[in-house]
C-alpha positions in Angstrom: 37.2 11.7 -1.8 40.9 12.4 -0.7 40.4 11.9 3.0 44.0 13.6 3.8 42.9 16.7 1.9 39.6 16.7 3.8 41.0 16.0 6.9 43.1 18.5 6.5 40.4 21.3 5.4 38.1 20.2 8.2 41.1 21.3 11.1 41.9 24.4 9.0 38.3 25.3 9.1 37.8 24.3 12.9 40.5 26.5 14.1 39.6 29.8 11.6 36.2 29.2 13.5 37.9 29.3 17.0 36.7 25.8 18.0 38.6 23.2 19.3 38.0 19.0 18.5 36.1 19.1 21.8 33.7 22.0 20.8 33.5 20.6 17.5 32.5 16.9 18.6 30.2 18.5 21.2 28.1 20.6 18.4 27.8 17.4 16.3 27.1 15.0 19.1 30.3 12.7 18.8 33.3 12.2 20.3 36.4 14.6 20.0 38.4 11.2 19.0 36.2 11.1 15.6 37.3 14.5 14.9 40.7 13.7 15.5 40.2 10.8 13.3 39.0 13.1 10.6 41.5 15.6 10.6 44.4 12.7 10.5 42.9 11.6 6.9 42.1 8.4 9.0 38.1 8.5 8.3 35.6 10.9 6.9 32.4 11.8 9.0 29.1 9.8 8.8 26.8 11.1 5.6 24.5 12.0 8.3 26.8 14.8 9.6 27.7 16.6 6.6 25.0 19.4 6.2 25.9 20.3 10.4 29.2 20.1 9.6 29.5 22.3 6.7 27.2 24.4 8.5 29.2 24.8 11.6 32.4 25.1 9.5 31.0 27.9 7.3 31.6 25.7 4.0 29.4 24.1 1.3 29.3 20.5 0.6 31.0 20.7 -2.6 33.5 22.2 -0.6 33.7 20.1 1.8 34.0 16.9 -0.8 37.2 18.9 -2.4 39.1 19.9 0.9 39.4 23.2 -0.1 37.6 26.8 -0.6 35.8 26.8 -4.0 36.1 30.4 -5.7 32.5 31.6 -7.0 33.7 31.3 -10.7 34.9 27.8 -10.3 31.7 26.9 -8.2 29.4 25.1 -11.0 32.1 23.2 -12.4 33.2 22.0 -8.9 29.4 21.0 -7.8 29.0 19.2 -11.4 32.5 17.4 -10.6 31.5 16.7 -7.0 28.2 14.6 -8.5 29.7 12.9 -11.1 32.3 11.3 -8.9 29.5 10.6 -5.8 27.6 9.0 -8.5 30.3 7.0 -10.2 31.9 6.4 -6.9 28.9 5.3 -4.8 29.7 2.8 -2.2 26.9 0.7 -3.3 25.6 1.3 -6.9 22.6 -0.7 -8.2 24.7 -3.3 -10.4 26.5 -4.1 -7.4 23.2 -3.8 -5.2 22.0 -6.6 -7.6 24.9 -9.0 -7.0 24.6 -8.7 -3.6 20.8 -9.7 -3.5 21.2 -12.2 -6.2 24.3 -13.9 -4.1 22.5 -13.3 -1.2 19.3 -15.3 -2.9 21.4 -17.8 -3.8 23.0 -18.4 -0.5 19.5 -18.3 1.1 18.0 -21.2 -1.1 20.7 -23.2 -1.7 19.6 -26.1 -0.1 16.1 -25.9 -1.2 17.4 -25.7 -4.7 19.6 -28.8 -4.4 16.9 -30.7 -2.8 14.2 -29.7 -5.5 17.3 -30.7 -8.5 17.9 -34.0 -6.7 14.6 -35.1 -6.9 13.8 -34.0 -10.4 17.1 -35.6 -11.6 16.4 -38.6 -9.9 12.9 -39.0 -10.9 14.3 -38.6 -14.5 16.6 -41.3 -14.6 13.9 -43.7 -12.7 11.9 -42.8 -16.0 14.7 -43.5 -18.3 15.7 -46.8 -16.4 11.8 -47.8 -16.5 11.4 -46.5 -19.8 8.0 -46.0 -19.1 7.4 -41.9 -20.3 7.9 -40.8 -16.6 11.0 -39.1 -17.4 9.5 -36.5 -19.9 6.8 -35.1 -17.3 9.4 -34.9 -14.6 11.9 -32.7 -17.5 9.0 -30.3 -17.8 8.2 -30.1 -14.3 12.0 -29.5 -13.7 11.9 -26.4 -16.6 8.8 -25.3 -14.7 10.3 -25.3 -11.4 13.8 -23.5 -12.8 11.5 -20.8 -14.4 9.1 -20.2 -11.2 12.7 -20.2 -9.0 14.2 -17.8 -11.2 11.1 -16.0 -11.0 10.9 -15.2 -7.5 14.7 -15.1 -7.3 14.4 -11.9 -9.6 11.1 -10.7 -7.7 13.8 -10.7 -4.6 16.1 -8.5 -6.3 13.5 -6.2 -7.6 11.8 -5.4 -4.3 15.5 -5.4 -2.3 17.9 -3.5 -4.9 15.5 -1.3 -6.5 13.6 -0.4 -3.1 14.7 3.2 -2.8 14.6 4.2 -6.3 10.9 3.4 -6.4 10.2 4.8 -2.9 11.6 8.0 -4.3 9.3 8.0 -7.3 
């Protein structure tokens, strides 16, 4: 989305409706400074304001996204382009969510994993030094622990990254 173009379009539509920045802001329950920021192209309205803003300005959401009025014959094509762009440029797509929650899990469980690995590796080394066969038991325990932790991490990612997808079904 072109912030400057959208900002100019908001200003144009506001003036077309004979509204001041203060009046538009009042109708939206925000500050005039926020409206000024949009119109200068230094930011966009919060998503929660899109519907009310479009209703007040007498424009469609598709027109808002491209920052200009859409002719009737081009509306369907532009609507499809806007939807595709929104999906492609979403601020937090699924791949990014998975990476975010994976990294978050790693940070939150780093110390726990380090301690467990030190204990397991220490026991394996001790088993080899004493040559008493215990090392194989700890190798199996370490392998099992790794699988268990990976499953816990995956369950955490699934419950957070896919949450909205599951909620919509």
